[in-house]
C-alpha positions as CSV (number, residue, x, y, z in Angstrom):
1,X,-3.8,-16.8,6.5
2,X,-1.1,-17.1,9.1
3,X,-1.8,-16.4,12.8
4,X,-0.3,-13.1,14.0
5,X,-1.9,-10.9,16.6
6,X,-1.3,-7.4,15.4
7,X,-2.9,-5.7,18.4
8,X,-3.0,-2.3,16.8
9,X,0.7,-2.2,15.9
10,X,1.5,1.0,14.0
11,X,3.0,1.4,10.5
12,X,2.8,3.8,7.6
13,X,1.3,3.8,4.2
14,X,4.7,4.6,2.6
15,X,5.4,8.1,1.4
16,X,7.3,10.6,3.6
17,X,8.0,14.3,3.1
18,X,11.8,13.8,3.2
19,X,14.3,14.1,0.5
20,X,17.1,12.4,2.5
21,X,16.6,8.7,2.5
22,X,18.8,8.1,5.6
23,X,16.8,10.7,7.6
24,X,13.5,9.2,6.5
25,X,14.6,5.7,7.5
26,X,15.8,7.0,10.9
27,X,12.4,8.6,11.6
28,X,10.5,5.4,10.6
29,X,12.8,3.2,12.7
30,X,12.5,5.5,15.7
31,X,8.7,5.3,16.0
32,X,7.8,2.0,14.2
33,X,10.2,-0.5,15.8
34,X,7.8,-3.5,15.5
35,X,6.5,-3.0,12.0
36,X,8.7,-0.6,10.1
37,X,8.0,0.2,6.4
38,X,10.4,1.6,3.9
39,X,9.9,5.2,3.0
40,X,8.9,6.4,-0.5
41,X,10.3,9.9,-1.2
42,X,8.3,11.5,-4.0
43,X,9.8,15.0,-3.3
44,X,13.3,13.6,-4.0
45,X,12.7,12.8,-7.6
46,X,9.8,12.2,-10.1
47,X,11.1,8.6,-10.3
48,X,9.8,8.1,-6.8
49,X,6.3,9.2,-7.8
50,X,4.1,6.2,-7.0
51,X,3.5,5.4,-10.7
52,X,7.0,6.1,-12.0
53,X,8.6,4.2,-9.0
54,X,7.4,0.8,-10.3
55,X,7.6,1.4,-14.0
56,X,11.3,0.3,-14.3
57,X,11.5,-2.6,-16.7
58,X,8.0,-2.5,-18.2
59,X,8.2,-3.1,-22.0
60,X,8.6,0.1,-24.0
61,X,8.0,2.4,-21.1
62,X,9.5,5.9,-21.4
63,X,10.2,8.3,-18.5
64,X,11.1,11.8,-19.7
65,X,11.5,14.5,-17.1
66,X,8.2,14.4,-15.1
67,X,6.3,12.4,-17.8
68,X,5.7,8.7,-17.8
69,X,4.2,7.1,-21.0
70,X,4.1,3.9,-23.0
71,X,5.7,4.0,-26.5
72,X,4.3,1.6,-29.1
73,X,7.6,1.0,-30.8
74,X,8.2,-1.5,-33.6
75,X,10.0,-3.8,-31.2
76,X,7.0,-4.0,-28.8
77,X,6.1,-7.6,-29.7
78,X,9.7,-8.7,-29.1
79,X,9.8,-6.8,-25.8
80,X,6.5,-8.4,-24.7
81,X,7.8,-11.8,-25.6
82,X,10.9,-11.4,-23.4
83,X,8.7,-10.2,-20.6
84,X,6.3,-13.1,-20.7
85,X,9.2,-15.5,-20.9
86,X,10.6,-14.0,-17.7
87,X,7.1,-14.1,-16.1
88,X,6.6,-17.8,-16.9
89,X,10.1,-18.6,-15.5
90,X,9.3,-16.5,-12.4
91,X,12.7,-14.9,-12.7
92,X,11.9,-12.0,-10.3
93,X,15.5,-10.8,-10.1
94,X,15.2,-9.4,-13.7
95,X,12.6,-6.9,-12.4
96,X,14.2,-5.1,-9.4
97,X,13.3,-1.6,-8.1
98,X,16.7,0.1,-8.1
99,X,18.0,2.8,-5.9
100,X,17.5,5.4,-8.6
101,X,13.7,4.8,-8.3
102,X,13.5,3.9,-4.6
103,X,16.3,5.4,-2.5
104,X,14.3,4.9,0.7
105,X,13.9,1.2,0.0
106,X,17.6,0.7,-0.5
107,X,18.6,2.8,2.5
108,X,16.1,0.8,4.5
109,X,17.5,-2.5,3.3
110,X,21.0,-1.3,4.3
111,X,20.0,-0.5,7.9
112,X,22.2,-2.1,10.4
113,X,20.9,-4.5,13.1
114,X,17.3,-4.3,11.9
115,X,15.4,-7.4,13.0
116,X,11.7,-6.4,13.7
117,X,9.0,-8.9,14.2
118,X,7.4,-7.8,10.9
119,X,8.3,-5.6,8.0
120,X,6.1,-3.8,5.5
121,X,6.5,-2.8,1.9
122,X,4.2,-1.3,-0.7
123,X,3.6,-1.3,-4.4
124,X,1.2,0.6,-6.7
125,X,-1.8,-1.5,-7.7
126,X,-2.6,-2.6,-11.2
127,X,-5.8,-0.5,-11.5
128,X,-4.1,2.7,-10.5
129,X,-0.9,2.0,-12.4
130,X,-2.6,0.8,-15.6
131,X,-5.0,3.8,-15.7
132,X,-2.2,6.3,-15.0
133,X,0.2,5.1,-17.7
134,X,-1.0,6.1,-21.2
135,X,0.2,5.7,-24.7
136,X,1.0,8.5,-27.2
137,X,-2.8,8.9,-27.9
138,X,-3.5,9.4,-24.2
139,X,-5.2,6.0,-23.9
140,X,-4.7,4.2,-20.6
141,X,-2.8,1.0,-21.2
142,X,-5.1,-1.0,-18.9
143,X,-7.8,-0.8,-21.6
144,X,-5.6,-2.6,-24.0
145,X,-6.2,-6.4,-23.6
146,X,-2.6,-7.4,-24.1
147,X,-1.0,-4.6,-22.1
148,X,-3.6,-4.7,-19.4
149,X,-2.8,-8.3,-18.8
150,X,0.9,-7.5,-18.8
151,X,0.5,-4.7,-16.2
152,X,-0.8,-7.1,-13.5
153,X,1.8,-9.7,-14.3
154,X,4.6,-7.1,-14.2
155,X,3.5,-5.7,-10.8
156,X,3.4,-9.3,-9.5
157,X,7.1,-9.7,-10.4
158,X,7.9,-6.4,-8.8
159,X,6.0,-7.2,-5.6
160,X,7.8,-10.6,-5.4
161,X,11.2,-9.1,-5.8
162,X,10.5,-6.5,-3.1
163,X,9.2,-9.1,-0.7
164,X,12.3,-11.2,-1.3
165,X,14.5,-8.3,-0.3
166,X,12.4,-7.4,2.8
167,X,12.4,-11.1,3.9
168,X,16.1,-10.7,4.7
169,X,15.1,-8.2,7.4
170,X,12.2,-10.2,8.8
171,X,10.6,-13.5,7.7
172,X,7.2,-11.9,8.4
173,X,6.4,-9.6,5.5
174,X,3.5,-7.4,4.5
175,X,3.0,-5.9,1.0
176,X,0.3,-3.3,0.5
177,X,-1.1,-2.9,-3.0
178,X,-1.9,0.8,-3.1
179,X,-5.1,1.5,-5.1
180,X,-6.2,5.2,-4.8
181,X,-8.1,4.8,-8.1
182,X,-10.5,2.4,-6.3
183,X,-12.1,5.6,-4.9
184,X,-13.4,6.2,-8.5
185,X,-14.6,2.6,-9.0
186,X,-18.1,2.5,-10.5
187,X,-17.8,6.0,-12.1
188,X,-17.2,6.9,-15.7
189,X,-13.5,7.4,-14.8
190,X,-13.2,3.7,-14.0
191,X,-15.6,1.7,-16.2
192,X,-14.4,-1.7,-15.2
193,X,-16.4,-4.6,-13.8
194,X,-16.0,-5.9,-10.3
195,X,-14.7,-9.2,-11.7
196,X,-12.0,-7.4,-13.7
197,X,-10.8,-5.4,-10.7
198,X,-10.7,-8.6,-8.6
199,X,-8.7,-10.5,-11.2
200,X,-6.1,-7.8,-11.6
201,X,-5.6,-7.7,-7.8
202,X,-5.4,-11.5,-7.5
203,X,-2.7,-11.6,-10.2
204,X,-0.5,-9.3,-8.1
205,X,-1.4,-11.2,-4.9
206,X,-0.1,-14.5,-6.4
207,X,3.4,-12.9,-6.3
208,X,3.2,-12.3,-2.5
209,X,3.9,-15.1,-0.1
210,X,3.4,-13.2,3.2
211,X,0.5,-10.9,4.2
212,X,-1.0,-9.0,1.3
213,X,-3.0,-5.9,1.8
214,X,-4.9,-3.3,-0.2
215,X,-4.9,0.4,0.6
216,X,-7.5,2.8,-0.7
217,X,-7.5,6.3,0.8
218,X,-11.1,7.3,-0.3
219,X,-14.6,5.9,-0.2
220,X,-15.3,2.9,-2.5
221,X,-17.3,-0.3,-2.9
222,X,-15.4,-2.2,-0.2
223,X,-17.1,-5.5,-1.2
224,X,-15.0,-5.6,-4.3
225,X,-11.8,-5.7,-2.2
226,X,-13.1,-7.7,0.7
227,X,-14.2,-10.6,-1.6
228,X,-10.6,-11.1,-2.9
229,X,-8.0,-13.2,-1.1
230,X,-6.4,-10.2,0.7
231,X,-5.3,-10.4,4.3
232,X,-5.3,-6.7,5.3
233,X,-7.7,-4.0,4.3
234,X,-6.2,-0.5,4.8
235,X,-8.5,2.5,4.6
236,X,-8.8,6.2,5.7
237,X,-10.6,5.8,9.0
238,X,-10.1,9.5,9.9
239,X,-12.3,10.8,7.0
240,X,-14.2,7.8,5.8
241,X,-14.8,5.5,8.9
242,X,-18.6,5.2,8.2
243,X,-18.0,3.9,4.7
244,X,-16.7,0.5,5.9
245,X,-19.6,0.0,8.3
246,X,-22.0,-0.1,5.3
247,X,-20.6,-3.6,4.5
248,X,-21.2,-5.5,7.8
249,X,-21.6,-9.0,6.3
250,X,-18.5,-8.7,4.1
251,X,-16.4,-7.3,7.0
252,X,-17.7,-10.1,9.3
253,X,-16.7,-12.8,6.7
254,X,-13.4,-11.1,6.3
255,X,-12.7,-11.0,10.0
256,X,-13.9,-14.6,10.5
257,X,-11.2,-15.8,8.2
258,X,-8.6,-13.9,10.3
259,X,-8.5,-10.8,8.1
260,X,-6.9,-7.6,9.5
261,X,-8.1,-4.0,9.2
262,X,-5.6,-1.2,9.0
263,X,-7.3,1.8,10.5
264,X,-5.9,5.1,9.0
265,X,-6.8,7.1,12.0
266,X,-4.0,9.7,12.2
267,X,-4.7,12.6,9.8
268,X,-2.2,13.4,7.0
269,X,-3.1,17.0,6.5
270,X,-1.4,19.6,8.6
271,X,-4.4,21.6,9.9
272,X,-6.1,18.4,11.2
273,X,-2.8,17.1,12.6
274,X,-2.1,20.3,14.5
275,X,-5.4,20.1,16.4
276,X,-5.4,16.4,17.3
277,X,-4.1,14.6,20.4
278,X,-3.9,11.0,21.4
279,X,-7.0,11.0,23.6
280,X,-9.1,12.4,20.8
281,X,-7.7,9.9,18.3
282,X,-8.4,7.0,20.6
283,X,-12.0,8.1,20.9
284,X,-12.2,8.4,17.1
285,X,-10.7,4.9,16.6
286,X,-13.0,3.3,19.1
287,X,-16.0,5.0,17.5
288,X,-15.0,3.7,14.1
289,X,-14.7,0.2,15.6
290,X,-18.0,0.4,17.4
291,X,-20.4,-0.7,14.6
292,X,-18.5,-4.0,14.3
293,X,-18.4,-4.8,18.0
294,X,-22.2,-4.1,18.1
295,X,-22.6,-7.1,15.7
296,X,-21.2,-9.5,18.2
297,X,-17.5,-9.2,17.6
298,X,-15.5,-8.9,20.8
299,X,-13.5,-5.7,21.1
300,X,-10.4,-7.6,22.1
301,X,-10.6,-9.7,19.0
302,X,-11.0,-6.7,16.8
303,X,-8.0,-5.0,18.4
304,X,-6.0,-8.2,17.8
305,X,-6.9,-8.1,14.1
306,X,-6.1,-4.4,13.7
307,X,-3.2,-2.2,12.6
308,X,-3.2,1.6,12.9
309,X,-1.7,3.9,10.3
310,X,-1.9,7.5,9.1
311,X,-4.9,8.1,6.9
312,X,-2.7,8.1,3.8
313,X,0.7,9.4,2.6
314,X,2.7,11.6,4.9
315,X,4.4,13.2,1.9
316,X,1.4,15.6,2.0
317,X,2.8,17.2,5.2
318,X,4.9,20.3,5.0
319,X,8.1,19.0,6.7
320,X,9.8,16.0,8.4
321,X,9.0,17.7,11.7
322,X,5.3,17.3,10.9
323,X,5.7,13.7,9.9
324,X,7.6,13.1,13.2
325,X,4.6,14.5,15.0
326,X,2.2,12.2,13.1
327,X,4.4,9.1,13.9
328,X,4.6,10.1,17.6
329,X,0.8,10.3,17.8
330,X,0.6,7.0,16.0
331,X,3.1,5.2,18.3
332,X,1.4,6.6,21.5
333,X,-2.0,5.6,20.3
334,X,-0.8,2.1,19.5
335,X,0.7,1.8,23.0
336,X,-2.7,2.8,24.6
337,X,-4.7,0.4,22.4
338,X,-2.3,-2.4,23.1
339,X,-2.6,-1.9,26.8
340,X,-6.3,-2.4,26.6
């Protein structure tokens, strides 16, 4: 893992409440100058829904209106053969994410004079994507041995293409693999083994040359993620801070290999956001960090190995004005933590 002192730099998870990509980019770049991330705009089009957004190019995928499904057509074998050939050749340019599916990404890439120290992107993870996309019988394609394998390989190519584009903005890149379905790991909704989840993530990670992160916005078995080769663990520290402290040994090992924690400490729901201020968020963040500093980790080191973010997507907020308020709190909190 490369050396980089994050020192509580702020960034976002991805989604914003805007429909105008230029306005969304302008807001991100105003508040997140050191580590901007391209904005996903799910209110603009169903194509920018987190599952549809990265479906473009998957064999026999069908997007109709607001429905995404897999179609077992007679030419499936041929389509899969073409895909695997591209995968083996690592021809990532055949699997772009176009402006029709990610207007915010392309507006971001076209920003003038953008040279931040680091830049962040994001992609839906193989667990969430593979369980969300179903065939005509309603069966999640991740449960199909052949298609489940293809899902992770496909997202690896998509992640590699995105990282390549972002590297033109900054040589230091982060790609978050977003896995909200990890919150259901271990339940009947996600009857997969720890080893299977880890192998799916590792396949996507192999397409990422820079920093690779995993974001989960709920409670989960954090040991599953921490024992992979990820560099950054992103979680909702506003609502679930105690959940991570239940894994002190795993977190300690992760930090000892220079792992980074992204603390989602700014709320993404409007009622909570309206009542918060920077001082209260600072107290909340330090309280979330306290269990780890009690175990012998220096506070300064933990800050150096930390990022701060909203708790999850900002698309849940009612307006761009609300997301601006969230980003303002985030930037001010970062400034205070960095001064310490």
